[in-house]
N, C-alpha and C positions, 0 to 999 in steps of 0.2 A: 504493500502499498505506500505510494512513494507520497509522503508532504507536495505539498507546491509550497504552505507558508502557512504562514500561525501570527492571526491578529488575533488582541483580546482575549485570547484563550480558545480561541476557538480554532478548530485545526481547517484548516483547505486540503484536501485531496482524491487523489480517486484509487478503486484498485486493478493492480496489474490485472487477474483476469479477469475483461468488461465485458465478457459473452460472444461464443459465436454466432452470426459475427457480430463484429465489435460496433457496440453503441453509438451515437453521435457524443465528440467533446461538450464532458458536464463537469462540476465536482463537489466532491458532499463535503460537509464539512457538520464536525461532532468538538462538540461541549458532554462533560458529565454526562454520558448515555447515551443521550441524546444526536438521535444524526438526521441533515436533513438531504434531501444530492438538486443538485440547480441546473437544469438545462443551458449549453453556454450562447446556443443561433435557434428561429434568426433571434430571437430576445434575448432578457436572461431572467428564468422565470424559474418556481419551483419541480420540475420531477415528482418527491410527494416530502413527507413531512412528518418525520415521527416522535413529534410532545413538543415544539421551539413554539413561543406562543409570537399571534403577530407583529409586533408590536418589536418583536427575535430577528421573524421569516424577514422587511423591513429594510431593517439589516446586515443582513445579511443580503439580500437582492445588488442593495448598492453596495458595499462591497465589494461580490462578484461584480460589480459591471466596472467598477472602476479596476481589477485585474484582471480582464474577461481577456487580455494581449498573454499578459507574461501568462497564464496560466492551458491558454491552450497553444505554448512554448512551449509547455512543458509538455501537455498532449501528447503533442507531434514528436516532440527528441523520447516520448521514452515508446512511443508502442512503434517510431516508425523501424519501416522496413528493411 
């Protein structure tokens, strides 16, 4: 599970095995055993949420939007064929 970065105690990461066929680029966010997943394109949006409140999800959406290029670069570097 490569960690892309940590911010405000949230770990932003993706799983090394993202399915067959591989899902489009996305990021998982975890803190204190709670996890959410965000799609990066066409717009940043929640794919699933396992316990974050609405305020926290808005904060996480903003963080993902700010770092979308960084996340995509890490994804592409890791999964490069």
